[in-house]
N, C-alpha and C positions, 0 to 999 in steps of 0.2 A: 111186810111190807110190800106193795106191788113194783115190779119193777119197769117203767116206762120205755119205750122206744129209743127215744133219747139216751135215755141213760146205759142200755144195751150197746147203741150204737159207740158212743163214747168209749165205752169200754172195750169193745172189737177195734178201736184204733188204736187206743192203749198199746192194746197186745200184738198190734201187728208187726212184721219185720221192718226194718226200713226200706225205703224203694230201692229195684234194684239201682239204679244209677247212682246212687252214695256205695256202694258195692266197691266199686274202681273209683272211688274220688282220689285214693294216692295217686292216681296216674295223671293227676293235676299240679301235682307238688313241684316246685322247682329243680329239686335235685332227680327224682324221676325222670322231668324234661329233658333234662340235661341226659341223662343215661342215657334214656332211650334213642335220644339223635345220633349219641355218638354209635350207638348197636348197631340201630337203622344204617348207618354207614356202613361198619364194616361185614352186614347182612348183603349190602347192596356190591360191594366188593366180591365178597363171594361169590357172587349171581354171576358177575359178568368181568371178574380177574381173569378167568384165562382167556376172554375173547379179547381183553385191552392191555394185556401183556404183549410189549412191546419186541420181546424176543421169546424164544424157547428157551425153558430154564434149565433145562439139560443139555444145549448146545452151546459148548466150548469154542471162543473167539481168541484174538490175537492180541487184545489189549487184555493181559494181565494183570491183575492187582490195580487197576487205576481207581482214583478216587473219583466222586463224582461229578458229571459233567453233561453237557448238554445231549449227548449221545447218550450217555448211561444216568439216571438221573441219580440211583442211589449207589455206582458205582461199579466195580466187577471184584469178581472173587480170581482167586489164586490160578483157575482153570481158564479166569476168562467169562465167566458165566457172568448172566446181567440181574443182579440184587434184586433190583425192581419187580424183574418178571418173577422170582421165587418166592418174594414176597405176598405180589398177587393170587398166583397161584395156589399158593400154599395157605390162603385165608381161608379157602372152603374146609377143607380138612378139619380145619381148628373148630371152627363154627360146627361142619356138620357131628362131628364127634359129643359136643355140647350139650347142642340142643337133642340128639337121638338119648344120649345119657338122661338129660333133662327129663324130657318126655314119659320114658320108660322108668324110670323112679318115681317120678309123680304121679304117675300112675297105679304106682304098688304101692306106696304109702298112702294115697285116697282108698284105695279098694279094702286093704288090709285096715288102716288107722282108723275110719269112719267106720268099718263094720264093727271093729271092735269095740270102739266107744259107744254106739249107738244100739248095738246087740246085748252085749253085756251077759252075763252066765259064762259059760263052758267056750263060748264061739271067743268073748273077751281072752279068756284064759288063754285056750290053744294060740290065739294070734298074738297075742303079746309073748308067748312064749316061743314061737315064731323070729318075732321083732330083735329079742332079745339073742335069739342065736346070732343072726346076722350083725348084731349092733357088733361082735366080739368079733369080726371075720376082719382082718385088716385089708383095706382096697386096695392100694397102690403096690405093697408087694405081693399078691395075687396076682394081680397084672403083670408084674413084671415076671414073675415064674411063669404064668400062662403062653406070654410073651415068647420064651425063652424056649420053651417045649416048641410051639405051634411056630414053624416058619414062613408062614402069609397069616400073619397075626392083622388082619385090616382093620379098618378104622369100625364097622358095625362090631365085630369082635371088643374090641376093645372099651367101646361106649356098649355093650352090654354088660359084660364084667363090672365095669363101674357102675352101671344102675343096679345090677343085683346086689350091689356090696355098700350103695349110700341112700338107699328107701327105707331105712329103717329109723334112721333119725327123726324124718318127716313123718313117721306112723304113728312116733310117741307122741308126737307136739298134737298130730291131727284126732290121736283117739282122747288127749288131754283135753283139746277143746269142744270135741263131741261130748264128753261126759258134760260139759257143763253146758252144752245145749240141748238136751236132749229131753231135761225136767222144765225146758220155757214154757211160758201160759200157751203160746203161738203153737207150740211140737203138741202139748197136751191136747188141746181145741183140735188138731187134726185129727188126732188118733181119737178123739169122741166123735167126730163126722166119720170115721169109716175108713178114712187114707190107710192104703196098702204103706207097709213099713219102706219100701223102696220109694216110694214117691213123696213119702216125709222126708228121706232122707236125702233125696234128690232137688227138692222144691223148699225145702222149711231148712233143712241144715246146710248142705252145700252151699247156696250163696254168703249164707255168714261167714263161711272160713273161706273166702276167695285171697283175700290178705296172705293167709298164713299157707296155703298153698303156692299162691306167685313169689313170696318169699323163699320157700322148699327150694322152689324150680329152678330160682335163683341161686341161691345158694348152689345146686347140685350143678349145674352149668358151672359157674365157677369151679368148684372141685374137677370136674370132666377135662376141663380144659386145662389146665395146670396137669393133671396128669396126663394128657396126650402129650403138652408138650415136653413135660417132665423124661419123660419115654423114650422121645423121638431123639432129645438131648444126651442122655446117656445110649444111645445106641441100643436100646432094645427092639423099638420098635420098628416097623418097615422105613429103611433112609431112601428108599425109592420113590414112597408118595412124598411130596414137597408137604412141608405146613414150618411153622416158623421155627420150632423145636430142632426140624432138619436144617435148618439154617442155620441154628448155633451150632448144632454139631459138628459141620463140615467148617465153618468156622473158629471153632475150639481144635478140632481135628489138625487145622492147617497153622495153628500159631497167629492166628490175626492179629489178636492185641500185642504180643510180642512183636510183630512186623508194623505194629503203630496202621494196622486197617481197621479205624474204627467204624467205616463203612459199610462193614463186613456183617459185622453184629449189631449193631446202635438202632439200625431200622426195625430190626425183628423185636429186638429190647422193648421200643417204645411203642410199638404195637400191641405187646401181652401188657405192658401197664396202662392203655390208653382203654384196649377190652375191659381188663380187670376193673380200672376205676367205673366205666359206667357199669358195669354188672353192679359194681359196689355202692353207687349212688343209686341206683333203683332200687338194691336192698336197703338202702338207707332210708329212701323214700316211704317204702312200703313199713318199715320199723315205726317210721312219725305216726305211717294212719294207727298203725295197732296199738303203741304204747302210748296212750295220752299224754304221759312227762315227758317224752320226746318231743310231744308238736308244738310248734311257734305258731300263732298267729298272723295273718296276712297283715305287711304292714309294718312290724317290725315293734308290735305294742309289748311282745313279749320275748324273752333271750332265754337261751338254754346255757346253766351257769355248770360250770366244770367243776367236780371237785374231784381231789384224789381221793381213791379209795371208798366212792360211792355214787350210784346212779346219778347222769345228769338230770336237775330237774330245773323245768321250766321259771323262770322269776321277771315279774313286772319291772320295764323301762319307769326312767323317772316320771316321763309323760306321765303313763298310766298310772304311776303311783300319785302325782299331783291331783290325777283327773278322780283317782277314789277318795283320797282326803276332803276334796274341795265338794263330791258327793255328800261326805259323813257331813261336816260342818252345814249343809244346807239342811239335811232331815234335821238337826241338832237347832 
């Protein structure tokens, strides 16, 4: 039986991947928007913080351990240093480590994971073995050891070590996703037309991995930021470079809690919580886009019902259920 041109066009349309703008639909979710707004605020502070800081964070003053006031919005330390200036200047170091580690780890995970999943065979076995080796390397203990032996362990070194020890999980996820995509009809059609392997990966496979790559990047940034703050708090990192962990280190070393100087450590703790919440909201928004069972319709016609020990499931509300029953009665 002959196939008409119309039928061929319909088949081609059915096998064509979703438009590029739909790949970034997760950026329009409410959780993602709120998370991005908070994150952009901290990025702005990281850029202009050193210029808008009212005082030099290292300068000692005569107003020792003073609570928040008009002159010092976040109070002062035991040596008269301005806490607000320390927070503003320290924001840059936190985000620099987080984003450098996230970018490096994401590049490694994409290169190794997608290549292993698409190429298969010996390349898959070798790259999977490499991923398994890095999976068992403990990231934070290794950073502590390196920082202890290297006297000038800067942010770049810490970010590089974090990236080298945190890319393997993302590579395994991307490998699994690529294995499910490489036999899709539109990929086979690209092969049949003579497209090169790397062009197929870049233009046919990678656009369908956008949300997974973004989720892995956000997760790595969260881990890198918490690792940097932890290293500074325990005194392993260079305490001469200001970040939120350094503020907490000096507050803990000078018994700020015992002295009732809550303004010394609460602002840094709130900044850590807000930044972590923003990244978590972005990750939740991506998860809802990737996992249909976590997705809710706009307007509240569906809601997520939590169950202990089970995956959250979407359940229709009473109004949606009533409309469904009315539709069935009308059809009968």
